[in-house]
PyMOL CGO cylinders between C-alpha atoms (Angstrom):
from pymol import cmd
from pymol.cgo import CYLINDER

trace = [
    CYLINDER, -1.43, 31.99, 44.76, -4.85, 30.90, 45.78, 0.3, 1, 1, 1, 1, 1, 1,
    CYLINDER, -4.85, 30.90, 45.78, -7.38, 30.16, 43.16, 0.3, 1, 1, 1, 1, 1, 1,
    CYLINDER, -7.38, 30.16, 43.16, -10.09, 32.77, 42.31, 0.3, 1, 1, 1, 1, 1, 1,
    CYLINDER, -10.09, 32.77, 42.31, -13.69, 31.67, 42.92, 0.3, 1, 1, 1, 1, 1, 1,
    CYLINDER, -13.69, 31.67, 42.92, -16.08, 32.94, 40.36, 0.3, 1, 1, 1, 1, 1, 1,
    CYLINDER, -16.08, 32.94, 40.36, -19.84, 33.40, 41.02, 0.3, 1, 1, 1, 1, 1, 1,
    CYLINDER, -19.84, 33.40, 41.02, -21.77, 34.38, 37.97, 0.3, 1, 1, 1, 1, 1, 1,
    CYLINDER, -21.77, 34.38, 37.97, -25.32, 35.86, 38.54, 0.3, 1, 1, 1, 1, 1, 1,
    CYLINDER, -25.32, 35.86, 38.54, -28.19, 36.98, 36.36, 0.3, 1, 1, 1, 1, 1, 1,
    CYLINDER, -28.19, 36.98, 36.36, -29.78, 40.32, 36.24, 0.3, 1, 1, 1, 1, 1, 1,
    CYLINDER, -29.78, 40.32, 36.24, -32.21, 42.14, 33.93, 0.3, 1, 1, 1, 1, 1, 1,
    CYLINDER, -32.21, 42.14, 33.93, -33.52, 39.95, 31.06, 0.3, 1, 1, 1, 1, 1, 1,
    CYLINDER, -33.52, 39.95, 31.06, -30.32, 38.52, 29.85, 0.3, 1, 1, 1, 1, 1, 1,
    CYLINDER, -30.32, 38.52, 29.85, -27.41, 40.17, 31.72, 0.3, 1, 1, 1, 1, 1, 1,
    CYLINDER, -27.41, 40.17, 31.72, -24.70, 38.47, 33.71, 0.3, 1, 1, 1, 1, 1, 1,
    CYLINDER, -24.70, 38.47, 33.71, -22.56, 39.90, 36.48, 0.3, 1, 1, 1, 1, 1, 1,
    CYLINDER, -22.56, 39.90, 36.48, -19.59, 38.06, 37.92, 0.3, 1, 1, 1, 1, 1, 1,
    CYLINDER, -19.59, 38.06, 37.92, -18.13, 38.09, 41.47, 0.3, 1, 1, 1, 1, 1, 1,
    CYLINDER, -18.13, 38.09, 41.47, -14.53, 37.00, 41.77, 0.3, 1, 1, 1, 1, 1, 1,
    CYLINDER, -14.53, 37.00, 41.77, -13.22, 36.23, 45.26, 0.3, 1, 1, 1, 1, 1, 1,
    CYLINDER, -13.22, 36.23, 45.26, -9.83, 35.42, 46.56, 0.3, 1, 1, 1, 1, 1, 1,
    CYLINDER, -9.83, 35.42, 46.56, -10.08, 33.68, 49.91, 0.3, 1, 1, 1, 1, 1, 1,
    CYLINDER, -10.08, 33.68, 49.91, -6.49, 34.37, 50.87, 0.3, 1, 1, 1, 1, 1, 1,
    CYLINDER, -6.49, 34.37, 50.87, -6.73, 38.14, 50.62, 0.3, 1, 1, 1, 1, 1, 1,
    CYLINDER, -6.73, 38.14, 50.62, -10.41, 38.48, 51.22, 0.3, 1, 1, 1, 1, 1, 1,
    CYLINDER, -10.41, 38.48, 51.22, -10.56, 40.75, 48.14, 0.3, 1, 1, 1, 1, 1, 1,
    CYLINDER, -10.56, 40.75, 48.14, -13.72, 40.48, 45.80, 0.3, 1, 1, 1, 1, 1, 1,
    CYLINDER, -13.72, 40.48, 45.80, -14.34, 42.25, 42.56, 0.3, 1, 1, 1, 1, 1, 1,
    CYLINDER, -14.34, 42.25, 42.56, -17.49, 42.44, 40.48, 0.3, 1, 1, 1, 1, 1, 1,
    CYLINDER, -17.49, 42.44, 40.48, -17.45, 42.59, 36.79, 0.3, 1, 1, 1, 1, 1, 1,
    CYLINDER, -17.45, 42.59, 36.79, -19.94, 45.55, 35.73, 0.3, 1, 1, 1, 1, 1, 1,
    CYLINDER, -19.94, 45.55, 35.73, -22.69, 47.08, 37.65, 0.3, 1, 1, 1, 1, 1, 1,
    CYLINDER, -22.69, 47.08, 37.65, -25.97, 47.06, 35.80, 0.3, 1, 1, 1, 1, 1, 1,
    CYLINDER, -25.97, 47.06, 35.80, -28.12, 46.18, 38.82, 0.3, 1, 1, 1, 1, 1, 1,
    CYLINDER, -28.12, 46.18, 38.82, -27.18, 47.27, 42.40, 0.3, 1, 1, 1, 1, 1, 1,
    CYLINDER, -27.18, 47.27, 42.40, -29.74, 45.12, 44.03, 0.3, 1, 1, 1, 1, 1, 1,
    CYLINDER, -29.74, 45.12, 44.03, -28.80, 41.90, 42.19, 0.3, 1, 1, 1, 1, 1, 1,
    CYLINDER, -28.80, 41.90, 42.19, -25.05, 42.58, 43.00, 0.3, 1, 1, 1, 1, 1, 1,
    CYLINDER, -25.05, 42.58, 43.00, -25.66, 43.16, 46.72, 0.3, 1, 1, 1, 1, 1, 1,
    CYLINDER, -25.66, 43.16, 46.72, -27.92, 40.05, 46.84, 0.3, 1, 1, 1, 1, 1, 1,
    CYLINDER, -27.92, 40.05, 46.84, -25.11, 38.01, 45.17, 0.3, 1, 1, 1, 1, 1, 1,
    CYLINDER, -25.11, 38.01, 45.17, -22.49, 39.44, 47.65, 0.3, 1, 1, 1, 1, 1, 1,
    CYLINDER, -22.49, 39.44, 47.65, -24.80, 38.58, 50.55, 0.3, 1, 1, 1, 1, 1, 1,
    CYLINDER, -24.80, 38.58, 50.55, -25.52, 34.97, 49.23, 0.3, 1, 1, 1, 1, 1, 1,
    CYLINDER, -25.52, 34.97, 49.23, -21.77, 34.39, 49.10, 0.3, 1, 1, 1, 1, 1, 1,
    CYLINDER, -21.77, 34.39, 49.10, -20.86, 36.31, 52.24, 0.3, 1, 1, 1, 1, 1, 1,
    CYLINDER, -20.86, 36.31, 52.24, -18.24, 38.35, 50.45, 0.3, 1, 1, 1, 1, 1, 1,
    CYLINDER, -18.24, 38.35, 50.45, -17.38, 42.11, 50.91, 0.3, 1, 1, 1, 1, 1, 1,
    CYLINDER, -17.38, 42.11, 50.91, -16.84, 43.97, 47.60, 0.3, 1, 1, 1, 1, 1, 1,
    CYLINDER, -16.84, 43.97, 47.60, -13.42, 45.71, 47.20, 0.3, 1, 1, 1, 1, 1, 1,
    CYLINDER, -13.42, 45.71, 47.20, -13.24, 46.31, 43.44, 0.3, 1, 1, 1, 1, 1, 1,
    CYLINDER, -13.24, 46.31, 43.44, -15.73, 47.02, 40.72, 0.3, 1, 1, 1, 1, 1, 1,
    CYLINDER, -15.73, 47.02, 40.72, -14.56, 46.56, 37.19, 0.3, 1, 1, 1, 1, 1, 1,
    CYLINDER, -14.56, 46.56, 37.19, -16.47, 48.27, 34.37, 0.3, 1, 1, 1, 1, 1, 1,
    CYLINDER, -16.47, 48.27, 34.37, -16.32, 47.29, 30.83, 0.3, 1, 1, 1, 1, 1, 1,
    CYLINDER, -16.32, 47.29, 30.83, -18.08, 50.08, 29.09, 0.3, 1, 1, 1, 1, 1, 1,
    CYLINDER, -18.08, 50.08, 29.09, -20.61, 52.94, 29.53, 0.3, 1, 1, 1, 1, 1, 1,
    CYLINDER, -20.61, 52.94, 29.53, -24.00, 51.37, 28.51, 0.3, 1, 1, 1, 1, 1, 1,
    CYLINDER, -24.00, 51.37, 28.51, -26.55, 51.63, 31.38, 0.3, 1, 1, 1, 1, 1, 1,
    CYLINDER, -26.55, 51.63, 31.38, -27.04, 47.80, 31.56, 0.3, 1, 1, 1, 1, 1, 1,
    CYLINDER, -27.04, 47.80, 31.56, -23.43, 47.81, 32.83, 0.3, 1, 1, 1, 1, 1, 1,
    CYLINDER, -23.43, 47.81, 32.83, -23.40, 50.98, 34.83, 0.3, 1, 1, 1, 1, 1, 1,
    CYLINDER, -23.40, 50.98, 34.83, -26.80, 51.80, 36.29, 0.3, 1, 1, 1, 1, 1, 1,
    CYLINDER, -26.80, 51.80, 36.29, -25.93, 50.37, 39.76, 0.3, 1, 1, 1, 1, 1, 1,
    CYLINDER, -25.93, 50.37, 39.76, -22.41, 51.81, 39.97, 0.3, 1, 1, 1, 1, 1, 1,
    CYLINDER, -22.41, 51.81, 39.97, -23.09, 54.71, 42.34, 0.3, 1, 1, 1, 1, 1, 1,
    CYLINDER, -23.09, 54.71, 42.34, -25.40, 52.74, 44.65, 0.3, 1, 1, 1, 1, 1, 1,
    CYLINDER, -25.40, 52.74, 44.65, -22.85, 49.77, 44.82, 0.3, 1, 1, 1, 1, 1, 1,
    CYLINDER, -22.85, 49.77, 44.82, -20.07, 52.16, 45.44, 0.3, 1, 1, 1, 1, 1, 1,
    CYLINDER, -20.07, 52.16, 45.44, -22.03, 54.08, 48.07, 0.3, 1, 1, 1, 1, 1, 1,
    CYLINDER, -22.03, 54.08, 48.07, -22.97, 50.80, 49.91, 0.3, 1, 1, 1, 1, 1, 1,
    CYLINDER, -22.97, 50.80, 49.91, -19.42, 48.98, 49.79, 0.3, 1, 1, 1, 1, 1, 1,
    CYLINDER, -19.42, 48.98, 49.79, -16.77, 51.72, 49.37, 0.3, 1, 1, 1, 1, 1, 1,
    CYLINDER, -16.77, 51.72, 49.37, -15.29, 49.64, 46.56, 0.3, 1, 1, 1, 1, 1, 1,
    CYLINDER, -15.29, 49.64, 46.56, -12.64, 50.96, 44.33, 0.3, 1, 1, 1, 1, 1, 1,
    CYLINDER, -12.64, 50.96, 44.33, -14.01, 51.46, 40.67, 0.3, 1, 1, 1, 1, 1, 1,
    CYLINDER, -14.01, 51.46, 40.67, -11.87, 50.86, 37.47, 0.3, 1, 1, 1, 1, 1, 1,
    CYLINDER, -11.87, 50.86, 37.47, -13.22, 51.34, 34.06, 0.3, 1, 1, 1, 1, 1, 1,
    CYLINDER, -13.22, 51.34, 34.06, -12.43, 52.62, 30.59, 0.3, 1, 1, 1, 1, 1, 1,
    CYLINDER, -12.43, 52.62, 30.59, -10.78, 55.78, 29.66, 0.3, 1, 1, 1, 1, 1, 1,
    CYLINDER, -10.78, 55.78, 29.66, -13.53, 57.70, 27.99, 0.3, 1, 1, 1, 1, 1, 1,
    CYLINDER, -13.53, 57.70, 27.99, -13.35, 57.82, 24.18, 0.3, 1, 1, 1, 1, 1, 1,
    CYLINDER, -13.35, 57.82, 24.18, -17.09, 58.36, 23.67, 0.3, 1, 1, 1, 1, 1, 1,
    CYLINDER, -17.09, 58.36, 23.67, -18.93, 58.86, 26.96, 0.3, 1, 1, 1, 1, 1, 1,
    CYLINDER, -18.93, 58.86, 26.96, -17.34, 59.30, 30.52, 0.3, 1, 1, 1, 1, 1, 1,
    CYLINDER, -17.34, 59.30, 30.52, -18.58, 57.09, 33.31, 0.3, 1, 1, 1, 1, 1, 1,
    CYLINDER, -18.58, 57.09, 33.31, -19.36, 58.91, 36.50, 0.3, 1, 1, 1, 1, 1, 1,
    CYLINDER, -19.36, 58.91, 36.50, -17.91, 57.37, 39.57, 0.3, 1, 1, 1, 1, 1, 1,
    CYLINDER, -17.91, 57.37, 39.57, -14.68, 55.73, 38.31, 0.3, 1, 1, 1, 1, 1, 1,
    CYLINDER, -14.68, 55.73, 38.31, -11.70, 55.88, 40.58, 0.3, 1, 1, 1, 1, 1, 1,
    CYLINDER, -11.70, 55.88, 40.58, -9.27, 54.78, 37.88, 0.3, 1, 1, 1, 1, 1, 1,
    CYLINDER, -9.27, 54.78, 37.88, -9.57, 55.05, 34.09, 0.3, 1, 1, 1, 1, 1, 1,
    CYLINDER, -9.57, 55.05, 34.09, -7.61, 52.43, 32.06, 0.3, 1, 1, 1, 1, 1, 1,
    CYLINDER, -7.61, 52.43, 32.06, -7.12, 51.41, 28.49, 0.3, 1, 1, 1, 1, 1, 1,
    CYLINDER, -7.12, 51.41, 28.49, -4.91, 49.01, 26.28, 0.3, 1, 1, 1, 1, 1, 1,
    CYLINDER, -4.91, 49.01, 26.28, -1.80, 47.79, 27.93, 0.3, 1, 1, 1, 1, 1, 1,
    CYLINDER, -1.80, 47.79, 27.93, -2.66, 49.00, 31.52, 0.3, 1, 1, 1, 1, 1, 1,
    CYLINDER, -2.66, 49.00, 31.52, -2.24, 46.71, 34.33, 0.3, 1, 1, 1, 1, 1, 1,
    CYLINDER, -2.24, 46.71, 34.33, -3.39, 46.79, 37.94, 0.3, 1, 1, 1, 1, 1, 1,
    CYLINDER, -3.39, 46.79, 37.94, -3.28, 44.44, 40.95, 0.3, 1, 1, 1, 1, 1, 1,
    CYLINDER, -3.28, 44.44, 40.95, -6.20, 42.62, 42.46, 0.3, 1, 1, 1, 1, 1, 1,
    CYLINDER, -6.20, 42.62, 42.46, -5.70, 39.89, 45.03, 0.3, 1, 1, 1, 1, 1, 1,
    CYLINDER, -5.70, 39.89, 45.03, -1.93, 39.65, 44.60, 0.3, 1, 1, 1, 1, 1, 1,
    CYLINDER, -1.93, 39.65, 44.60, -2.28, 39.03, 40.77, 0.3, 1, 1, 1, 1, 1, 1,
    CYLINDER, -2.28, 39.03, 40.77, -1.90, 41.20, 37.76, 0.3, 1, 1, 1, 1, 1, 1,
    CYLINDER, -1.90, 41.20, 37.76, -4.95, 41.99, 35.73, 0.3, 1, 1, 1, 1, 1, 1,
    CYLINDER, -4.95, 41.99, 35.73, -4.32, 43.24, 32.16, 0.3, 1, 1, 1, 1, 1, 1,
    CYLINDER, -4.32, 43.24, 32.16, -6.62, 45.61, 30.34, 0.3, 1, 1, 1, 1, 1, 1,
    CYLINDER, -6.62, 45.61, 30.34, -7.48, 44.82, 26.70, 0.3, 1, 1, 1, 1, 1, 1,
    CYLINDER, -7.48, 44.82, 26.70, -8.99, 47.52, 24.62, 0.3, 1, 1, 1, 1, 1, 1,
    CYLINDER, -8.99, 47.52, 24.62, -11.52, 45.94, 22.34, 0.3, 1, 1, 1, 1, 1, 1,
    CYLINDER, -11.52, 45.94, 22.34, -13.66, 48.52, 20.36, 0.3, 1, 1, 1, 1, 1, 1,
    CYLINDER, -13.66, 48.52, 20.36, -16.52, 47.68, 18.26, 0.3, 1, 1, 1, 1, 1, 1,
    CYLINDER, -16.52, 47.68, 18.26, -19.39, 47.56, 20.57, 0.3, 1, 1, 1, 1, 1, 1,
    CYLINDER, -19.39, 47.56, 20.57, -18.37, 50.83, 21.88, 0.3, 1, 1, 1, 1, 1, 1,
    CYLINDER, -18.37, 50.83, 21.88, -15.24, 52.76, 21.07, 0.3, 1, 1, 1, 1, 1, 1,
    CYLINDER, -15.24, 52.76, 21.07, -13.96, 52.59, 24.68, 0.3, 1, 1, 1, 1, 1, 1,
    CYLINDER, -13.96, 52.59, 24.68, -14.88, 49.01, 25.46, 0.3, 1, 1, 1, 1, 1, 1,
    CYLINDER, -14.88, 49.01, 25.46, -12.30, 47.16, 27.60, 0.3, 1, 1, 1, 1, 1, 1,
    CYLINDER, -12.30, 47.16, 27.60, -11.90, 43.50, 28.76, 0.3, 1, 1, 1, 1, 1, 1,
    CYLINDER, -11.90, 43.50, 28.76, -10.15, 42.29, 31.77, 0.3, 1, 1, 1, 1, 1, 1,
    CYLINDER, -10.15, 42.29, 31.77, -7.63, 39.41, 31.43, 0.3, 1, 1, 1, 1, 1, 1,
    CYLINDER, -7.63, 39.41, 31.43, -6.36, 37.43, 34.48, 0.3, 1, 1, 1, 1, 1, 1,
    CYLINDER, -6.36, 37.43, 34.48, -3.54, 35.47, 32.85, 0.3, 1, 1, 1, 1, 1, 1,
    CYLINDER, -3.54, 35.47, 32.85, -2.47, 33.51, 35.99, 0.3, 1, 1, 1, 1, 1, 1,
    CYLINDER, -2.47, 33.51, 35.99, -6.11, 32.29, 36.43, 0.3, 1, 1, 1, 1, 1, 1,
    CYLINDER, -6.11, 32.29, 36.43, -6.77, 31.88, 32.64, 0.3, 1, 1, 1, 1, 1, 1,
    CYLINDER, -6.77, 31.88, 32.64, -9.90, 34.05, 32.86, 0.3, 1, 1, 1, 1, 1, 1,
    CYLINDER, -9.90, 34.05, 32.86, -11.08, 36.92, 30.58, 0.3, 1, 1, 1, 1, 1, 1,
    CYLINDER, -11.08, 36.92, 30.58, -14.16, 39.11, 31.06, 0.3, 1, 1, 1, 1, 1, 1,
    CYLINDER, -14.16, 39.11, 31.06, -15.40, 40.23, 27.63, 0.3, 1, 1, 1, 1, 1, 1,
    CYLINDER, -15.40, 40.23, 27.63, -18.32, 42.51, 28.40, 0.3, 1, 1, 1, 1, 1, 1,
    CYLINDER, -18.32, 42.51, 28.40, -20.11, 42.85, 25.18, 0.3, 1, 1, 1, 1, 1, 1,
    CYLINDER, -20.11, 42.85, 25.18, -17.22, 42.13, 22.87, 0.3, 1, 1, 1, 1, 1, 1,
    CYLINDER, -17.22, 42.13, 22.87, -17.57, 38.34, 22.67, 0.3, 1, 1, 1, 1, 1, 1,
    CYLINDER, -17.57, 38.34, 22.67, -20.37, 35.96, 23.41, 0.3, 1, 1, 1, 1, 1, 1,
    CYLINDER, -20.37, 35.96, 23.41, -21.09, 32.27, 22.94, 0.3, 1, 1, 1, 1, 1, 1,
    CYLINDER, -21.09, 32.27, 22.94, -21.48, 31.91, 19.20, 0.3, 1, 1, 1, 1, 1, 1,
    CYLINDER, -21.48, 31.91, 19.20, -21.23, 35.59, 18.48, 0.3, 1, 1, 1, 1, 1, 1,
    CYLINDER, -21.23, 35.59, 18.48, -19.96, 39.14, 19.15, 0.3, 1, 1, 1, 1, 1, 1,
    CYLINDER, -19.96, 39.14, 19.15, -21.38, 42.41, 20.28, 0.3, 1, 1, 1, 1, 1, 1,
    CYLINDER, -21.38, 42.41, 20.28, -23.49, 44.60, 18.09, 0.3, 1, 1, 1, 1, 1, 1,
    CYLINDER, -23.49, 44.60, 18.09, -21.79, 47.60, 16.57, 0.3, 1, 1, 1, 1, 1, 1,
    CYLINDER, -21.79, 47.60, 16.57, -23.08, 50.81, 18.22, 0.3, 1, 1, 1, 1, 1, 1,
    CYLINDER, -23.08, 50.81, 18.22, -20.04, 53.15, 18.11, 0.3, 1, 1, 1, 1, 1, 1,
    CYLINDER, -20.04, 53.15, 18.11, -17.34, 51.16, 16.25, 0.3, 1, 1, 1, 1, 1, 1,
    CYLINDER, -17.34, 51.16, 16.25, -17.18, 49.41, 13.00, 0.3, 1, 1, 1, 1, 1, 1,
    CYLINDER, -17.18, 49.41, 13.00, -16.86, 45.91, 11.74, 0.3, 1, 1, 1, 1, 1, 1,
    CYLINDER, -16.86, 45.91, 11.74, -12.96, 46.34, 11.32, 0.3, 1, 1, 1, 1, 1, 1,
    CYLINDER, -12.96, 46.34, 11.32, -12.68, 47.31, 14.88, 0.3, 1, 1, 1, 1, 1, 1,
    CYLINDER, -12.68, 47.31, 14.88, -14.75, 44.39, 16.01, 0.3, 1, 1, 1, 1, 1, 1,
    CYLINDER, -14.75, 44.39, 16.01, -12.77, 41.98, 13.84, 0.3, 1, 1, 1, 1, 1, 1,
    CYLINDER, -12.77, 41.98, 13.84, -9.58, 43.28, 15.43, 0.3, 1, 1, 1, 1, 1, 1,
    CYLINDER, -9.58, 43.28, 15.43, -10.93, 43.05, 18.93, 0.3, 1, 1, 1, 1, 1, 1,
    CYLINDER, -10.93, 43.05, 18.93, -12.08, 39.46, 18.43, 0.3, 1, 1, 1, 1, 1, 1,
    CYLINDER, -12.08, 39.46, 18.43, -8.71, 38.57, 16.90, 0.3, 1, 1, 1, 1, 1, 1,
    CYLINDER, -8.71, 38.57, 16.90, -7.06, 40.02, 20.03, 0.3, 1, 1, 1, 1, 1, 1,
    CYLINDER, -7.06, 40.02, 20.03, -9.22, 37.72, 22.14, 0.3, 1, 1, 1, 1, 1, 1,
    CYLINDER, -9.22, 37.72, 22.14, -8.64, 34.77, 19.86, 0.3, 1, 1, 1, 1, 1, 1,
    CYLINDER, -8.64, 34.77, 19.86, -4.96, 35.21, 20.46, 0.3, 1, 1, 1, 1, 1, 1,
    CYLINDER, -4.96, 35.21, 20.46, -5.24, 34.51, 24.23, 0.3, 1, 1, 1, 1, 1, 1,
    CYLINDER, -5.24, 34.51, 24.23, -4.21, 30.89, 25.23, 0.3, 1, 1, 1, 1, 1, 1,
    CYLINDER, -4.21, 30.89, 25.23, -6.73, 28.18, 24.23, 0.3, 1, 1, 1, 1, 1, 1,
    CYLINDER, -6.73, 28.18, 24.23, -7.41, 27.30, 27.87, 0.3, 1, 1, 1, 1, 1, 1,
    CYLINDER, -7.41, 27.30, 27.87, -8.72, 30.77, 28.70, 0.3, 1, 1, 1, 1, 1, 1,
    CYLINDER, -8.72, 30.77, 28.70, -12.13, 30.72, 30.14, 0.3, 1, 1, 1, 1, 1, 1,
    CYLINDER, -12.13, 30.72, 30.14, -14.44, 33.44, 28.79, 0.3, 1, 1, 1, 1, 1, 1,
    CYLINDER, -14.44, 33.44, 28.79, -17.07, 35.15, 30.78, 0.3, 1, 1, 1, 1, 1, 1,
    CYLINDER, -17.07, 35.15, 30.78, -19.42, 37.35, 28.71, 0.3, 1, 1, 1, 1, 1, 1,
    CYLINDER, -19.42, 37.35, 28.71, -22.00, 39.74, 29.86, 0.3, 1, 1, 1, 1, 1, 1,
    CYLINDER, -22.00, 39.74, 29.86, -25.15, 38.54, 28.16, 0.3, 1, 1, 1, 1, 1, 1,
    CYLINDER, -25.15, 38.54, 28.16, -26.93, 35.15, 27.46, 0.3, 1, 1, 1, 1, 1, 1,
    CYLINDER, -26.93, 35.15, 27.46, -27.28, 35.26, 23.73, 0.3, 1, 1, 1, 1, 1, 1,
    CYLINDER, -27.28, 35.26, 23.73, -26.41, 31.65, 22.89, 0.3, 1, 1, 1, 1, 1, 1,
    CYLINDER, -26.41, 31.65, 22.89, -29.80, 30.59, 21.50, 0.3, 1, 1, 1, 1, 1, 1,
    CYLINDER, -29.80, 30.59, 21.50, -30.34, 33.81, 19.52, 0.3, 1, 1, 1, 1, 1, 1,
    CYLINDER, -30.34, 33.81, 19.52, -26.83, 33.68, 18.07, 0.3, 1, 1, 1, 1, 1, 1,
    CYLINDER, -26.83, 33.68, 18.07, -27.27, 29.99, 17.16, 0.3, 1, 1, 1, 1, 1, 1,
    CYLINDER, -27.27, 29.99, 17.16, -30.58, 30.80, 15.21, 0.3, 1, 1, 1, 1, 1, 1,
    CYLINDER, -30.58, 30.80, 15.21, -28.77, 33.65, 13.30, 0.3, 1, 1, 1, 1, 1, 1,
    CYLINDER, -28.77, 33.65, 13.30, -25.89, 31.40, 12.56, 0.3, 1, 1, 1, 1, 1, 1,
    CYLINDER, -25.89, 31.40, 12.56, -28.12, 28.79, 11.18, 0.3, 1, 1, 1, 1, 1, 1,
    CYLINDER, -28.12, 28.79, 11.18, -29.98, 31.40, 9.15, 0.3, 1, 1, 1, 1, 1, 1,
    CYLINDER, -29.98, 31.40, 9.15, -26.86, 32.52, 7.29, 0.3, 1, 1, 1, 1, 1, 1,
    CYLINDER, -26.86, 32.52, 7.29, -25.08, 29.10, 7.11, 0.3, 1, 1, 1, 1, 1, 1,
    CYLINDER, -25.08, 29.10, 7.11, -27.86, 26.47, 7.25, 0.3, 1, 1, 1, 1, 1, 1,
    CYLINDER, -27.86, 26.47, 7.25, -25.80, 23.68, 5.72, 0.3, 1, 1, 1, 1, 1, 1,
    CYLINDER, -25.80, 23.68, 5.72, -23.08, 23.89, 8.47, 0.3, 1, 1, 1, 1, 1, 1,
    CYLINDER, -23.08, 23.89, 8.47, -23.09, 20.44, 10.22, 0.3, 1, 1, 1, 1, 1, 1,
    CYLINDER, -23.09, 20.44, 10.22, -21.27, 21.90, 13.24, 0.3, 1, 1, 1, 1, 1, 1,
    CYLINDER, -21.27, 21.90, 13.24, -24.14, 24.37, 13.91, 0.3, 1, 1, 1, 1, 1, 1,
]
cmd.load_cgo(trace, "trace")
């Protein structure tokens, strides 16, 4: 099996999209669709054609470009089974335990409620990659909009149970903000 090439690109004030490309199959996926122009520019920069769009949750900064991206590329769109808000334009709805194939590898769906009730993450076990949307960030987790603290704790525990060498791709750059918060509540922590 060939190695997936990952290309992370920024959009908005602090969002990240990620392109995943398999050179052997030619398949390319994008995680989330908050900005159609940024996504298309990233595809052009890499010279890749989009085949799959993987949506983690319904918030606009993850879905606003979905219809435009789908119209321009004809990609297959996979996203969460709606528990709170449906997402227009999905070709397949998935939840906990679902698996699908991308580039000759199995992708596992992890339901990680907390930020939203239908939040999902995409786990590529063979590649040791997980795409956590707004569930997990560097030094923090997502804000609780629809779920509660117990849901988020269970979701973070589920991600923590993945192998230690799993590379985490999150959907926002919140590291400095999360570090300031951590220091505010735990100022004597030498590791912080």
